[in-house]
N, CA, C and O of each residue as an XYZ file, in Angstrom:
712
protein
N      -0.607    -51.036   -108.184
C      -1.569    -51.641   -106.257
C      -0.381    -51.625   -105.655
O       0.683    -52.085   -106.068
N      -0.706    -50.862   -104.274
C       1.026    -50.459   -103.446
C       0.238    -51.501   -102.552
O      -0.920    -51.848   -102.783
N       1.064    -51.983   -101.435
C       0.808    -52.745   -100.208
C       1.399    -51.953    -99.520
O       2.482    -51.384    -99.656
N       0.145    -51.921    -98.269
C       0.564    -51.257    -96.547
C       1.757    -51.686    -96.407
O       2.381    -52.498    -97.090
N       2.037    -51.138    -95.540
C       3.289    -52.013    -94.388
C       2.640    -51.231    -93.167
O       2.202    -50.117    -93.453
N       2.522    -51.621    -91.937
C       2.597    -51.352    -90.524
C       3.490    -51.862    -89.893
O       3.651    -53.080    -89.981
N       4.497    -50.912    -88.907
C       5.360    -51.179    -88.175
C       4.736    -51.296    -86.433
O       4.263    -50.204    -86.118
N       4.647    -52.204    -85.428
C       4.476    -51.390    -84.623
C       5.505    -51.812    -83.410
O       5.928    -52.912    -83.054
N       5.692    -50.709    -83.010
C       7.148    -50.703    -82.008
C       6.400    -51.058    -80.659
O       5.445    -50.353    -80.335
N       6.728    -51.959    -79.976
C       6.137    -52.124    -78.411
C       6.997    -51.026    -77.589
O       6.716    -50.674    -76.444
N       7.512    -50.797    -77.948
C       8.609    -49.942    -76.569
C       8.133    -48.247    -76.411
O       8.275    -47.559    -75.400
N       7.543    -47.831    -77.706
C       6.911    -46.298    -77.833
C       5.107    -46.402    -77.748
O       4.126    -46.989    -78.203
N       5.558    -45.351    -76.802
C       3.981    -45.457    -76.091
C       3.966    -43.672    -76.706
O       4.785    -42.754    -76.658
N       2.290    -43.862    -77.380
C       2.173    -42.241    -77.798
C       1.550    -41.780    -76.841
O       1.921    -40.663    -76.478
N       0.293    -42.482    -76.007
C       0.228    -42.064    -74.399
C      -0.473    -43.025    -73.753
O      -0.408    -44.224    -74.023
N      -1.180    -42.509    -72.860
C      -1.376    -43.485    -72.281
C      -3.138    -43.724    -72.297
O      -3.849    -42.770    -72.612
N      -3.605    -44.740    -72.022
C      -5.299    -44.964    -72.959
C      -6.153    -44.498    -71.441
O      -6.007    -45.314    -70.531
N      -6.910    -43.415    -71.161
C      -7.660    -43.536    -70.519
C      -8.421    -44.788    -69.716
O      -9.298    -45.247    -70.448
N      -8.351    -45.480    -68.430
C      -9.315    -46.874    -68.669
C     -10.736    -46.465    -68.393
O     -11.609    -47.323    -68.258
N     -11.023    -45.028    -68.295
C     -12.552    -44.788    -68.671
C     -13.387    -45.196    -69.485
O     -14.609    -45.312    -69.387
N     -12.248    -45.552    -70.820
C     -12.978    -45.676    -72.255
C     -13.588    -46.983    -72.378
O     -14.349    -47.315    -73.287
N     -13.060    -47.991    -71.028
C     -13.840    -49.309    -71.216
C     -14.983    -49.222    -69.949
O     -15.161    -50.319    -69.419
N     -15.674    -48.260    -69.455
C     -16.789    -48.084    -69.128
C     -17.814    -48.961    -69.509
O     -17.796    -49.804    -70.405
N     -18.864    -48.616    -68.590
C     -20.498    -49.475    -69.640
C     -21.376    -48.261    -68.351
O     -21.021    -47.436    -67.510
N     -22.687    -48.842    -68.906
C     -23.814    -48.309    -68.632
C     -24.829    -48.816    -68.035
O     -25.001    -49.905    -68.584
N     -25.780    -48.644    -67.056
C     -26.772    -49.123    -66.314
C     -27.819    -48.274    -67.070
O     -27.590    -47.115    -67.416
N     -29.006    -48.934    -67.310
C     -30.040    -48.440    -68.466
C     -30.987    -49.327    -67.502
O     -30.789    -50.480    -67.116
N     -32.236    -48.333    -67.181
C     -33.466    -48.860    -66.782
C     -34.095    -49.810    -67.748
O     -35.264    -49.784    -67.363
N     -34.051    -50.687    -68.826
C     -34.502    -50.800    -69.920
C     -34.886    -52.844    -69.597
O     -33.864    -53.487    -69.355
N     -35.989    -53.518    -69.611
C     -36.131    -55.079    -69.491
C     -35.488    -55.201    -67.838
O     -35.802    -54.683    -66.766
N     -34.579    -56.034    -68.215
C     -33.993    -57.409    -66.641
C     -32.984    -56.580    -66.584
O     -31.971    -57.275    -66.504
N     -32.575    -54.910    -66.580
C     -31.023    -54.836    -66.523
C     -31.207    -54.460    -64.999
O     -30.790    -55.117    -64.045
N     -31.972    -53.174    -64.954
C     -32.028    -53.106    -63.206
C     -32.984    -54.134    -62.286
O     -32.695    -54.713    -61.238
N     -34.007    -54.146    -62.922
C     -34.886    -54.897    -61.935
C     -34.974    -56.174    -62.596
O     -35.559    -56.559    -63.609
N     -34.049    -56.853    -61.536
C     -33.913    -58.626    -62.092
C     -32.722    -58.251    -62.928
O     -32.860    -58.288    -64.151
N     -31.580    -57.897    -62.417
C     -30.683    -57.661    -63.187
C     -29.805    -57.031    -62.057
O     -29.396    -57.793    -61.181
N     -29.630    -56.314    -62.026
C     -28.425    -55.596    -61.075
C     -29.099    -55.249    -59.409
O     -28.461    -54.935    -58.404
N     -30.795    -55.461    -59.585
C     -31.155    -55.612    -57.996
C     -32.275    -56.324    -58.373
O     -33.098    -56.251    -59.285
N     -32.053    -57.124    -57.298
C     -33.172    -58.436    -57.322
C     -33.714    -58.716    -55.717
O     -32.996    -59.589    -55.229
N     -34.430    -58.396    -55.048
C     -34.201    -58.303    -53.648
C     -35.092    -59.916    -53.843
O     -35.969    -60.082    -54.691
N     -34.462    -61.370    -52.510
C     -34.924    -62.228    -52.716
C     -33.855    -63.257    -53.884
O     -33.572    -64.440    -53.692
N     -33.551    -62.682    -54.692
C     -33.003    -63.523    -55.451
C     -31.677    -64.468    -54.349
O     -31.140    -63.790    -53.473
N     -31.379    -65.533    -54.446
C     -30.957    -66.492    -53.670
C     -29.507    -65.466    -53.282
O     -29.039    -65.171    -52.182
N     -28.978    -65.027    -54.930
C     -27.750    -64.323    -54.390
C     -27.918    -62.998    -53.862
O     -26.914    -62.296    -53.742
N     -28.939    -62.599    -53.560
C     -28.768    -61.193    -53.249
C     -27.972    -60.988    -52.188
O     -27.625    -61.888    -51.423
N     -27.514    -59.325    -52.049
C     -27.259    -59.359    -50.758
C     -28.004    -58.269    -49.559
O     -29.215    -58.474    -49.487
N     -27.681    -57.559    -48.955
C     -28.671    -57.311    -47.645
C     -29.029    -56.218    -48.160
O     -29.932    -55.673    -47.526
N     -28.577    -55.518    -49.327
C     -29.572    -54.624    -49.928
C     -30.525    -55.120    -51.319
O     -31.495    -54.604    -51.874
N     -29.911    -56.098    -51.516
C     -30.816    -56.380    -52.745
C     -30.313    -56.774    -53.875
O     -30.852    -57.440    -54.759
N     -28.995    -56.235    -53.807
C     -27.819    -56.124    -55.068
C     -27.909    -57.703    -54.957
O     -28.141    -58.435    -53.994
N     -27.543    -58.056    -56.775
C     -26.845    -59.811    -56.958
C     -25.534    -59.389    -56.722
O     -24.929    -58.352    -56.990
N     -25.148    -60.728    -55.996
C     -23.788    -61.035    -55.333
C     -23.233    -61.391    -57.127
O     -22.253    -60.717    -57.442
N     -23.631    -62.103    -57.960
C     -23.526    -62.933    -59.077
C     -22.764    -61.950    -60.132
O     -21.719    -62.158    -60.749
N     -23.937    -60.397    -60.143
C     -23.605    -59.856    -60.918
C     -22.706    -59.290    -60.804
O     -21.873    -59.095    -61.689
N     -22.655    -58.721    -59.190
C     -21.536    -57.733    -58.865
C     -19.925    -58.810    -58.971
O     -18.750    -58.444    -58.960
N     -20.421    -59.962    -59.052
C     -18.970    -60.605    -59.262
C     -18.412    -60.378    -60.700
O     -17.200    -60.366    -60.915
N     -19.031    -60.258    -61.345
C     -18.897    -60.313    -63.014
C     -18.524    -59.159    -63.425
O     -17.624    -59.090    -64.262
N     -19.163    -57.962    -62.901
C     -19.041    -56.663    -62.847
C     -17.113    -56.314    -62.671
O     -16.261    -55.668    -63.282
N     -17.183    -57.197    -61.463
C     -15.986    -56.954    -60.585
C     -14.896    -57.183    -61.267
O     -14.199    -56.239    -61.641
N     -14.447    -58.982    -61.645
C     -14.240    -59.444    -63.082
C     -13.817    -59.128    -64.157
O     -12.664    -59.270    -64.563
N     -15.059    -58.500    -64.914
C     -14.540    -57.276    -65.639
C     -13.839    -56.051    -65.563
O     -13.550    -55.395    -66.564
N     -13.515    -55.675    -64.236
C     -12.736    -54.641    -63.753
C     -13.629    -52.887    -64.496
O     -13.101    -51.797    -64.718
N     -14.986    -53.304    -64.668
C     -15.547    -51.960    -65.600
C     -14.766    -50.484    -64.403
O     -14.746    -50.445    -63.173
N     -14.387    -49.769    -65.120
C     -13.563    -48.224    -64.383
C     -15.144    -47.375    -63.703
O     -15.296    -47.025    -62.533
N     -15.984    -47.240    -64.645
C     -17.049    -46.488    -64.729
C     -18.197    -46.611    -65.005
O     -18.197    -46.771    -66.225
N     -19.122    -46.637    -64.678
C     -20.768    -46.638    -65.072
C     -21.499    -45.981    -65.373
O     -21.997    -45.612    -64.309
N     -22.076    -45.422    -66.274
C     -23.012    -44.357    -66.111
C     -24.191    -44.833    -65.893
O     -24.591    -45.980    -66.095
N     -25.011    -43.510    -65.280
C     -26.240    -43.855    -64.608
C     -26.986    -42.925    -64.305
O     -26.681    -42.227    -63.338
N     -28.207    -42.652    -65.069
C     -28.822    -43.451    -65.677
C     -28.533    -43.436    -67.407
O     -28.604    -42.496    -68.199
N     -28.108    -45.179    -67.669
C     -27.894    -45.024    -69.079
C     -28.749    -44.925    -70.470
O     -29.954    -45.173    -70.450
N     -28.355    -44.705    -71.184
C     -29.161    -44.998    -72.312
C     -30.205    -43.796    -72.768
O     -29.949    -42.613    -72.542
N     -31.871    -44.401    -73.691
C     -32.477    -43.249    -73.501
C     -32.990    -43.390    -72.588
O     -32.769    -44.290    -73.399
N     -33.582    -43.511    -71.518
C     -34.043    -43.593    -70.509
C     -33.960    -42.327    -69.653
O     -34.899    -41.720    -69.138
N     -32.469    -42.007    -69.592
C     -31.837    -40.839    -68.885
C     -32.804    -39.284    -69.196
O     -32.865    -38.279    -68.487
N     -33.553    -39.604    -70.661
C     -34.191    -38.261    -71.347
C     -35.505    -38.116    -71.229
O     -36.222    -37.591    -72.080
N     -36.110    -38.874    -69.477
C     -37.148    -38.590    -69.200
C     -36.926    -38.696    -67.298
O     -37.790    -38.384    -66.478
N     -35.841    -39.103    -67.057
C     -35.515    -39.656    -65.694
C     -35.554    -37.896    -65.142
O     -34.950    -36.884    -65.495
N     -36.588    -38.199    -64.123
C     -36.403    -37.431    -62.659
C     -35.889    -37.804    -62.001
O     -36.018    -38.975    -61.645
N     -34.918    -36.863    -61.436
C     -33.805    -37.310    -60.312
C     -34.476    -37.453    -59.070
O     -34.612    -38.323    -58.210
N     -34.895    -36.137    -59.312
C     -36.328    -36.197    -57.779
C     -36.877    -37.125    -57.317
O     -37.046    -37.334    -56.116
N     -37.243    -37.834    -58.268
C     -38.410    -38.898    -57.872
C     -37.468    -40.208    -57.230
O     -37.987    -41.060    -56.509
N     -36.089    -40.227    -57.585
C     -34.896    -41.365    -57.513
C     -34.738    -40.892    -56.067
O     -34.756    -41.938    -55.417
N     -34.612    -40.004    -55.335
C     -33.781    -39.631    -54.107
C     -35.057    -39.642    -52.690
O     -36.225    -39.265    -52.785
N     -34.455    -40.123    -51.608
C     -34.990    -40.132    -50.236
C     -35.730    -41.655    -49.996
O     -35.723    -42.600    -50.784
N     -36.389    -41.578    -48.609
C     -37.318    -43.311    -48.673
C     -37.815    -43.732    -49.704
O     -38.695    -43.111    -50.301
N     -37.328    -44.887    -50.102
C     -38.104    -45.649    -51.282
C     -39.081    -45.832    -51.355
O     -39.648    -45.738    -52.444
N     -39.807    -46.217    -50.097
C     -41.373    -46.040    -50.003
C     -42.238    -45.051    -50.369
O     -43.426    -45.343    -50.503
N     -41.835    -43.853    -50.569
C     -42.022    -42.567    -50.777
C     -41.965    -42.137    -52.160
O     -42.534    -41.120    -52.557
N     -41.160    -43.042    -53.023
C     -41.057    -42.494    -54.292
C     -42.198    -42.814    -54.812
O     -42.932    -43.743    -54.476
N     -42.430    -41.643    -56.067
C     -43.532    -41.985    -56.979
C     -42.866    -43.214    -57.864
O     -41.726    -43.664    -57.971
N     -44.186    -43.537    -58.457
C     -43.768    -44.486    -59.924
C     -44.419    -43.558    -60.803
O     -45.489    -42.972    -60.642
N     -43.165    -43.494    -62.281
C     -43.381    -42.628    -63.290
C     -43.488    -43.234    -64.585
O     -42.560    -43.913    -65.025
N     -44.504    -43.051    -65.204
C     -44.283    -43.800    -66.434
C     -43.226    -43.305    -67.352
O     -42.742    -42.185    -67.190
N     -42.907    -43.971    -68.158
C     -41.530    -43.880    -68.620
C     -41.698    -44.036    -69.673
O     -42.006    -45.131    -70.143
N     -41.481    -42.552    -70.619
C     -41.797    -42.381    -72.184
C     -41.196    -43.110    -73.385
O     -41.707    -43.576    -74.404
N     -39.577    -43.039    -72.798
C     -38.841    -43.980    -74.046
C     -38.924    -45.830    -74.000
O     -38.607    -46.510    -74.976
N     -39.318    -46.312    -72.922
C     -39.730    -48.235    -73.091
C     -41.327    -48.082    -72.564
O     -41.903    -49.169    -72.533
N     -41.998    -47.135    -72.218
C     -43.598    -47.294    -72.248
C     -43.510    -48.471    -70.962
O     -43.733    -49.656    -71.211
N     -43.198    -48.054    -69.723
C     -43.117    -48.879    -68.854
C     -43.472    -48.368    -67.451
O     -44.129    -47.469    -67.975
N     -43.641    -48.113    -66.045
C     -44.136    -47.592    -65.331
C     -42.937    -48.254    -64.689
O     -42.744    -49.459    -64.529
N     -42.044    -47.069    -64.298
C     -41.034    -46.602    -63.374
C     -40.996    -46.521    -62.193
O     -41.202    -45.359    -61.841
N     -40.735    -47.576    -60.918
C     -41.231    -47.996    -59.706
C     -40.136    -46.722    -58.854
O     -40.612    -45.856    -58.121
N     -38.600    -46.859    -59.154
C     -37.994    -45.887    -58.818
C     -37.409    -46.633    -57.736
O     -37.059    -45.813    -56.887
N     -37.189    -47.593    -57.435
C     -36.564    -48.344    -56.472
C     -35.440    -48.506    -55.979
O     -35.132    -48.752    -54.813
N     -34.445    -48.284    -57.407
C     -33.286    -47.762    -57.459
C     -32.955    -46.242    -58.201
O     -33.290    -45.914    -59.339
N     -32.320    -45.559    -57.369
C     -31.614    -44.477    -57.507
C     -30.425    -44.100    -57.348
O     -29.409    -44.789    -57.434
N     -30.553    -42.619    -57.032
C     -28.695    -42.185    -57.187
C     -27.911    -42.949    -55.771
O     -26.969    -43.736    -55.865
N     -28.389    -42.616    -54.807
C     -28.188    -43.350    -53.417
C     -27.744    -44.842    -53.822
O     -26.552    -44.994    -54.091
N     -28.330    -45.606    -53.869
C     -28.317    -46.754    -54.285
C     -27.511    -47.091    -55.445
O     -26.730    -48.008    -55.191
N     -27.451    -46.713    -56.470
C     -26.547    -46.638    -57.098
C     -25.362    -46.949    -57.408
O     -24.753    -47.736    -58.132
N     -25.051    -45.518    -56.131
C     -23.690    -45.187    -55.987
C     -23.273    -46.210    -54.800
O     -22.106    -46.368    -54.442
N     -24.421    -46.901    -54.225
C     -23.791    -47.988    -53.169
C     -22.829    -48.888    -54.213
O     -21.630    -49.142    -54.100
N     -24.051    -49.400    -55.585
C     -23.697    -50.444    -55.815
C     -22.224    -50.338    -56.582
O     -21.320    -51.170    -56.644
N     -22.316    -49.102    -57.099
C     -20.707    -49.423    -57.783
C     -19.406    -49.358    -57.085
O     -18.325    -49.810    -57.463
N     -19.845    -48.398    -55.457
C     -18.845    -48.942    -54.487
C     -18.341    -50.109    -54.409
O     -17.144    -50.385    -54.339
N     -19.439    -50.986    -54.423
C     -19.019    -52.525    -53.975
C     -18.701    -53.357    -55.119
O     -18.354    -54.531    -54.990
N     -18.832    -52.668    -56.431
C     -18.355    -53.525    -57.660
C     -16.762    -52.757    -57.792
O     -15.924    -53.433    -58.390
N     -16.364    -51.547    -57.327
C     -15.342    -51.147    -57.799
C     -14.866    -50.142    -58.936
O     -13.718    -49.916    -59.319
N     -16.182    -49.556    -59.406
C     -15.738    -48.627    -60.399
C     -16.779    -46.908    -59.658
O     -17.289    -46.640    -58.570
N     -16.600    -45.964    -61.346
C     -16.389    -44.789    -60.598
C     -18.414    -44.635    -61.243
O     -18.920    -45.432    -62.033
N     -19.252    -43.264    -60.526
C     -20.204    -43.393    -61.033
C     -19.900    -41.869    -62.495
O     -19.181    -40.936    -62.139
N     -20.397    -41.839    -63.709
C     -20.896    -41.434    -64.311
C     -22.074    -40.921    -63.969
O     -22.933    -41.791    -64.115
N     -22.780    -39.338    -63.359
C     -23.911    -38.898    -63.533
C     -24.429    -38.844    -64.806
O     -23.557    -38.343    -65.516
N     -25.352    -39.091    -65.418
C     -26.339    -38.539    -66.089
C     -27.792    -37.625    -66.068
O     -28.919    -37.789    -65.601
N     -27.065    -36.533    -66.878
C     -28.224    -35.632    -66.509
C     -29.314    -35.639    -67.910
O     -29.015    -35.737    -69.101
N     -30.857    -35.477    -67.175
C     -31.656    -35.162    -68.415
C     -31.650    -33.997    -69.551
O     -31.972    -32.872    -69.168
N     -31.422    -34.118    -70.464
C     -31.447    -32.333    -71.168
C     -32.532    -33.079    -72.334
O     -32.392    -32.547    -73.435
N     -33.289    -33.885    -72.327
C     -34.332    -34.508    -73.288
C     -35.772    -34.006    -72.897
O     -36.518    -33.528    -73.751
N     -36.115    -34.124    -71.652
C     -37.441    -33.042    -71.127
C     -37.356    -31.925    -70.099
O     -38.304    -31.172    -69.874
N     -36.095    -31.843    -69.442
C     -35.586    -31.286    -68.830
C     -34.387    -30.185    -69.140
O     -33.956    -29.847    -70.243
N     -33.968    -29.716    -67.782
C     -33.052    -28.386    -68.525
C     -31.963    -28.181    -67.587
O     -31.788    -28.829    -66.555
N     -31.290    -27.294    -67.994
C     -30.186    -26.782    -67.226
C     -30.175    -26.662    -65.626
O     -29.254    -27.028    -64.896
N     -31.538    -26.000    -65.179
C     -31.903    -25.997    -64.021
C     -32.085    -27.275    -62.527
O     -31.946    -27.242    -61.305
N     -32.562    -28.534    -63.844
C     -32.839    -29.331    -62.830
C     -31.254    -29.892    -62.776
O     -30.833    -30.398    -61.736
N     -30.469    -29.777    -63.884
C     -29.109    -30.203    -63.695
C     -28.277    -29.854    -62.470
O     -27.660    -30.591    -61.701
N     -28.447    -28.348    -62.498
C     -27.556    -27.996    -61.105
C     -28.376    -27.997    -60.476
O     -28.376    -26.894    -59.932
N     -29.556    -28.828    -59.979
C     -30.230    -28.875    -58.441
C     -29.451    -30.326    -58.406
O     -28.990    -30.506    -57.279
N     -29.179    -31.370    -59.267
C     -28.394    -32.551    -59.122
C     -27.592    -32.466    -58.613
O     -27.569    -32.933    -57.474
N     -26.375    -31.770    -59.197
C     -25.400    -31.359    -59.156
C     -25.195    -30.944    -57.517
O     -24.472    -31.535    -56.715
N     -25.644    -30.314    -57.382
C     -25.739    -29.549    -55.748
C     -26.039    -30.918    -54.737
O     -25.396    -31.043    -53.695
N     -26.971    -31.825    -55.108
C     -27.528    -32.687    -54.100
C     -26.540    -33.876    -54.147
O     -26.510    -34.779    -53.310
N     -25.655    -33.755    -55.337
C     -24.695    -35.144    -55.447
C     -23.321    -34.410    -54.643
O     -22.490    -35.125    -54.083
N     -23.238    -33.387    -54.658
C     -21.973    -33.306    -54.549
C     -21.220    -31.533    -53.408
O     -20.109    -31.308    -52.927
N     -22.248    -30.883    -53.422
C     -22.506    -29.656    -52.178
C     -22.758    -30.395    -50.990
O     -23.840    -30.897    -50.684
N     -21.469    -30.444    -50.191
C     -21.753    -30.492    -48.592
C     -22.368    -30.215    -47.859
O     -22.449    -31.034    -46.944
N     -23.053    -29.170    -47.747
C     -24.144    -28.775    -46.614
C     -24.560    -27.545    -46.812
O     -23.896    -27.033    -47.713
N     -25.383    -26.812    -46.367
C     -25.950    -25.617    -46.185
C     -26.622    -25.394    -47.618
O     -26.379    -24.462    -48.384
N     -27.241    -26.122    -47.757
C     -27.728    -25.374    -49.290
C     -28.956    -26.383    -49.330
O     -28.994    -27.285    -48.493
N     -30.299    -26.213    -50.599
C     -31.514    -26.852    -50.519
C     -31.310    -28.117    -50.765
O     -31.976    -29.020    -50.258
N     -30.299    -28.289    -51.624
C     -30.282    -29.693    -52.237
C     -29.575    -30.542    -51.530
O     -29.927    -31.719    -51.443
N     -28.537    -30.097    -50.957
C     -27.384    -30.424    -50.322
C     -27.869    -30.956    -49.086
O     -27.388    -31.992    -48.626
N     -28.884    -30.258    -48.451
C     -29.391    -30.475    -47.123
C     -30.549    -31.820    -47.257
O     -30.668    -32.746    -46.455
N     -31.114    -31.658    -48.168
C     -32.418    -32.591    -48.774
C     -31.618    -33.770    -48.725
O     -31.802    -34.707    -47.948
N     -30.519    -33.665    -49.783
C     -29.623    -35.282    -49.643
C     -28.956    -35.667    -48.016
O     -28.439    -36.783    -48.058
N     -28.874    -35.182    -46.973
C     -28.242    -35.495    -45.831
C     -29.712    -35.569    -45.211
O     -29.723    -36.420    -44.321
N     -31.097    -34.891    -45.405
C     -32.303    -35.710    -44.979
C     -32.490    -37.208    -45.658
O     -33.434    -37.932    -45.343
N     -31.816    -37.465    -46.307
C     -32.369    -38.461    -46.780
C     -31.393    -39.616    -46.456
O     -31.526    -40.767    -46.873
N     -30.190    -39.077    -45.497
C     -29.516    -40.439    -44.633
C     -28.071    -40.068    -45.620
O     -27.181    -40.700    -45.052
N     -27.633    -39.555    -46.466
C     -26.593    -39.137    -46.993
C     -25.442    -37.944    -46.507
O     -25.141    -37.001    -47.239
N     -25.043    -38.095    -45.567
C     -24.546    -37.015    -44.461
C     -23.518    -36.552    -45.677
O     -23.653    -35.423    -46.150
N     -22.300    -37.605    -46.267
C     -21.336    -36.957    -47.240
C     -21.865    -37.031    -48.746
O     -22.480    -37.960    -49.270
N     -21.440    -35.722    -49.350
C     -21.377    -36.209    -50.901
C     -21.206    -37.256    -51.763
O     -20.096    -37.758    -51.590
N     -21.790    -37.753    -52.552
C     -21.478    -38.606    -53.504
C     -20.106    -38.639    -54.225
O     -19.343    -39.575    -54.466
N     -20.034    -37.165    -54.520
C     -18.716    -37.168    -55.192
C     -18.441    -37.156    -56.464
O     -17.291    -37.043    -56.889
N     -19.804    -37.309    -57.433
C     -19.428    -37.580    -58.690
C     -18.170    -36.575    -59.728
O     -18.301    -35.410    -60.105
N     -17.521    -37.098    -59.865
C     -16.610    -36.534    -60.794
C     -16.751    -36.117    -62.646
O     -16.551    -35.014    -63.156
N     -17.096    -37.222    -63.241
C     -17.787    -37.552    -64.374
C     -19.501    -37.394    -64.283
O     -20.252    -37.941    -63.475
N     -19.839    -36.478    -65.366
C     -20.805    -35.943    -65.539
C     -21.595    -36.289    -67.115
O     -21.018    -35.769    -68.070
N     -22.712    -37.023    -67.409
C     -22.890    -36.701    -69.001
C     -23.789    -35.742    -69.248
O     -24.510    -35.511    -68.277
N     -24.011    -35.077    -70.240
C     -24.952    -34.332    -70.766
C     -25.844    -34.788    -71.414
O     -25.552    -35.014    -72.588
N     -27.375    -35.140    -70.937
C     -27.974    -36.351    -71.775
C     -27.343    -37.151    -72.589
O     -26.156    -37.416    -72.395
N     -27.866    -37.535    -73.372
C     -28.318    -38.887    -73.898
C     -28.561    -39.165    -75.455
O     -28.203    -38.447    -76.389
N     -29.425    -40.677    -75.525
C     -30.065    -41.044    -76.805
C     -31.187    -39.711    -76.371
O     -31.306    -39.201    -75.257
N     -32.017    -39.321    -77.775
C     -33.175    -38.633    -77.473
C     -33.651    -39.821    -79.038
O     -33.278    -39.799    -80.211
N     -34.589    -40.711    -78.294
C     -35.798    -41.588    -79.547
C     -36.917    -41.356    -79.198
O     -37.213    -42.043    -78.220
N     -37.365    -40.986    -79.386
C     -39.221    -41.485    -78.858
C     -40.055    -39.955    -79.608
O     -39.592    -38.866    -79.947
N     -40.676    -40.210    -79.623
C     -42.154    -39.105    -80.087
C     -42.385    -37.700    -79.563
O     -42.963    -36.797    -80.169
N     -41.790    -37.637    -78.212
C     -41.841    -36.550    -77.632
C     -40.951    -35.351    -78.255
O     -40.955    -34.240    -77.726
């Protein structure tokens, strides 16, 4: 039997580790969003309904990038339901977790929350129950300055400036009978 030998040279660097490897995600599951990240009326909630205690912890962890929506939830995410005036957003049956999604938190709110915690947005697109057309429309909504259907829709929702999403996640977990 041979013994293995490991030599660590602290002054030798192969390459820098991209800090995004230490990223996270937020999924509409259980209390992660409603009652976790977002809980209007909670003693620590700010004016936008985001919990300060949660934001403080995320900032303390220095999470560099956060995928939204995360997990299996994205496989039935209709991004169009998560934009515009909150009071006009439809409730949707959520297939992965067999719940009702109220769409109180969506793309604009998540982008705002990421700004507050100092994290970059990684926007996920639904490639489970939807396809490339919906993904392209979401890209246009998020990043095109103006003068197109979905960029002008974003502007009509009160977000004049594009969200500037640089990192995209094409689909995610697909776990369900659909």
